[in-house]
C-alpha positions in Angstrom: -5.1 41.5 65.0 -2.9 40.1 67.7 0.6 41.5 68.5 2.0 38.2 67.3 0.3 38.7 63.9 1.6 42.2 63.7 5.1 41.0 64.5 4.8 38.4 61.7 4.4 41.1 59.0 7.4 41.9 56.8 8.0 45.6 56.5 9.8 47.0 53.5 12.9 48.9 54.7 13.3 52.6 54.4 16.1 54.0 52.3 18.4 55.9 54.6 18.4 58.8 52.3 18.9 62.4 53.5 16.2 64.5 51.8 17.6 67.7 53.1 14.4 68.6 55.2 14.7 70.1 58.6 12.6 67.9 60.8 10.2 69.9 63.0 8.2 68.6 65.9 4.5 69.5 65.3 2.8 71.1 68.3 -0.5 69.6 67.1 -3.9 71.3 67.4 -3.6 73.6 64.4 -4.2 72.7 60.7 -1.2 71.0 59.2 -0.1 68.8 56.3 2.5 66.1 56.2 4.4 64.1 53.6 4.5 60.6 55.0 6.6 58.4 52.7 4.4 58.0 49.6 1.4 59.7 51.0 0.1 63.2 51.8 -1.9 63.7 55.0 -3.9 66.8 55.9 -5.0 67.5 59.5 -7.8 69.9 60.1 -7.6 71.9 63.4 -8.1 70.2 66.7 -6.1 67.1 66.2 -3.5 66.6 68.9 0.2 65.8 68.4 -0.2 62.3 69.8 -3.2 61.7 67.6 -1.3 62.9 64.5 1.6 60.6 65.3 -0.7 57.6 65.8 -2.3 58.2 62.4 1.0 58.9 60.6 2.7 55.8 62.0 -0.3 53.6 61.3 -0.4 54.8 57.7 3.4 54.3 57.2 3.2 50.9 58.8 0.4 49.9 56.3 2.5 51.2 53.4 5.6 49.3 54.4 3.7 46.1 55.3 2.0 46.3 51.9 5.4 46.8 50.2 6.7 43.8 52.1 3.9 41.7 50.6 3.6 43.0 47.0 5.5 45.3 44.7 4.1 48.8 45.1 4.4 49.6 41.4 3.8 46.4 39.5 1.3 44.6 41.8 -1.0 47.4 42.6 -4.2 45.4 43.5 -2.2 43.1 45.7 -0.4 46.0 47.3 -3.7 47.8 48.2 -5.4 44.6 49.4 -2.6 44.2 52.0 -2.6 47.9 52.7 -6.3 48.0 53.6 -6.0 44.7 55.5 -3.2 46.1 57.8 -5.0 49.5 58.3 -8.1 47.6 59.4 -6.1 45.4 61.8 -4.5 48.4 63.5 -7.6 50.4 64.2 -9.0 51.8 60.9 -12.6 51.2 59.8 -12.9 51.8 56.1 -16.4 52.1 54.5 -16.8 50.2 51.2 -13.3 50.8 49.9 -13.4 50.0 46.2 -10.2 49.0 44.6 -11.7 49.1 41.1 -10.3 51.7 38.8 -12.1 55.0 38.6 -10.4 56.6 35.6 -10.0 60.3 35.2 -11.0 60.9 31.6 -10.1 64.5 30.7 -8.3 66.0 27.7 -5.9 67.7 30.1 -5.3 66.7 33.7 -3.3 67.8 36.7 -2.9 64.8 38.9 -3.1 66.6 42.2 -6.3 68.4 41.2 -7.9 65.2 40.0 -6.9 63.4 43.3 -8.5 66.2 45.4 -11.7 66.1 43.3 -12.0 62.3 43.9 -11.4 62.8 47.6 -14.0 65.5 47.8 -16.6 63.4 46.1 -16.0 60.6 48.6 -16.4 63.1 51.5 -19.6 64.5 49.8 -18.4 68.0 50.7 -16.0 70.7 49.6 -12.3 70.1 49.1 -10.2 70.2 52.2 -8.7 73.7 52.8 -5.7 72.1 54.4 -5.0 69.8 51.5 -5.6 72.6 49.0 -3.0 74.7 50.9 -0.6 71.8 50.9 -0.9 71.2 47.2 -0.4 74.9 46.6 2.7 74.9 48.8 4.2 71.9 47.1 3.4 73.2 43.7 5.4 76.4 44.4 8.5 74.4 45.4 11.3 73.6 43.1 11.2 70.0 41.6 14.4 69.1 43.6 13.0 70.4 46.9 13.3 67.9 49.7 9.5 67.6 50.2 8.9 66.8 46.6 11.9 64.4 46.5 10.7 62.6 49.6 7.2 62.1 48.3 8.3 61.0 44.8 11.0 58.7 46.1 8.5 56.5 47.9 5.4 57.3 45.7 6.8 56.8 42.2 9.1 54.5 40.4 10.0 54.8 36.7 6.8 55.6 34.8 4.4 54.5 37.6 3.1 56.5 40.6 1.2 54.9 43.5 0.4 57.3 46.3 -2.3 58.1 48.9 -3.9 61.4 50.0 -5.9 61.6 53.3 -7.7 64.3 55.2 -8.3 64.0 58.9 -10.9 65.9 60.9 -12.5 65.7 64.3 -16.1 64.4 64.2 -19.1 65.7 66.2 -18.6 63.0 68.8 -14.9 63.7 69.2 -14.1 60.8 66.9 -11.3 60.9 64.3 -12.8 60.8 60.8 -10.7 60.4 57.7 -11.3 60.7 54.0 -8.6 58.7 52.3 -7.8 58.1 48.6 -5.6 55.7 46.7 -4.2 56.8 43.3 -2.1 55.4 40.5 -0.7 57.1 37.5 1.0 55.7 34.4 3.2 58.2 32.5 4.3 58.0 28.9 7.6 59.6 30.0 8.8 60.4 33.5 8.3 63.9 34.7 9.6 65.1 38.1 6.9 67.0 39.9 4.3 64.7 38.2 1.6 65.8 40.6 1.6 69.3 39.1 2.4 68.8 35.4 -0.6 69.6 33.1 -0.7 66.3 31.3 -2.5 65.8 28.0 -4.7 62.7 27.9 -2.2 60.6 25.9 0.6 61.5 28.3 -0.8 60.0 31.5 -3.5 57.8 32.8 -4.9 58.3 36.2 -7.1 56.1 38.4 -8.2 56.6 42.0 -10.5 55.4 44.6 -11.5 57.2 47.9 -13.6 56.4 50.9 -14.4 57.7 54.4 -13.0 56.0 57.5 -12.6 56.3 61.2 -9.6 55.7 63.4 -10.0 53.9 66.8 -7.1 54.9 69.0 -8.1 52.4 71.7 -7.6 49.5 69.2 -4.4 51.1 67.9 -3.1 51.5 71.5 -2.9 47.7 71.8 -0.3 47.6 69.1 1.2 51.1 69.2 4.5 50.1 70.9 4.9 47.1 68.5 4.2 49.3 65.5 6.7 51.9 66.5 9.4 49.3 67.4 9.0 47.6 64.0 9.0 50.9 62.1 12.3 51.8 63.7 13.9 55.1 64.6 14.4 56.1 61.0 10.6 56.2 60.3 10.5 59.8 61.3 12.9 60.7 58.5 10.1 59.8 56.0 7.7 62.2 57.7 7.9 66.0 57.0 5.5 68.7 57.8 4.7 70.9 54.8 4.9 74.7 55.5 1.4 76.0 54.9 -0.1 79.5 54.2 -3.7 79.4 55.2 -5.9 82.4 54.3 
């Protein structure tokens, strides 16, 4: 995509809301997990600070461009079509991303656990240790904690949640490999901390889709400055590193 095409996108604005989170500057290199507007991103060890920033900004850019084109909560398919299109244009290569619903059909379901299982299936491997630690950390927080409030502010509206979960790891050839998932939930009644509520089947419906992807920083470098300029200085307020306890 050309810079002119990027500049032609309409980005949904960020609410200038103070979520009460002390913003820390990641040193990069170590395992970390970040709430990025309506997404949760885990970084395995060995991902530099600059690489993390590029991935987080590209993901936020795709979220906001998708929200500028379609309603995040009432036009889910249209929203994800734009989301994937923008990710592809700024340097992501996604493999067979299927927007068809893959429903979670269980008598009792915890949304976070179901999302990680779908993600692990796409990766054809074990669940990410980093994301497991991030979910554990978030689950232990109060419902009104800033991290929870930030995620749910952008990832849910009324009785509908639309959020993403991604795991980033360094590949054998130094490439940046990503397993990323898109998820929607519909609640019978709104519950704060909806990721961690143990829902009975009639109380919530969950669908998700996940795929593997790679991120080309050389492609992204061509639009990096434009993306950052369009996101604006407030973009960092929608990014918060989750405190992890890794065994």
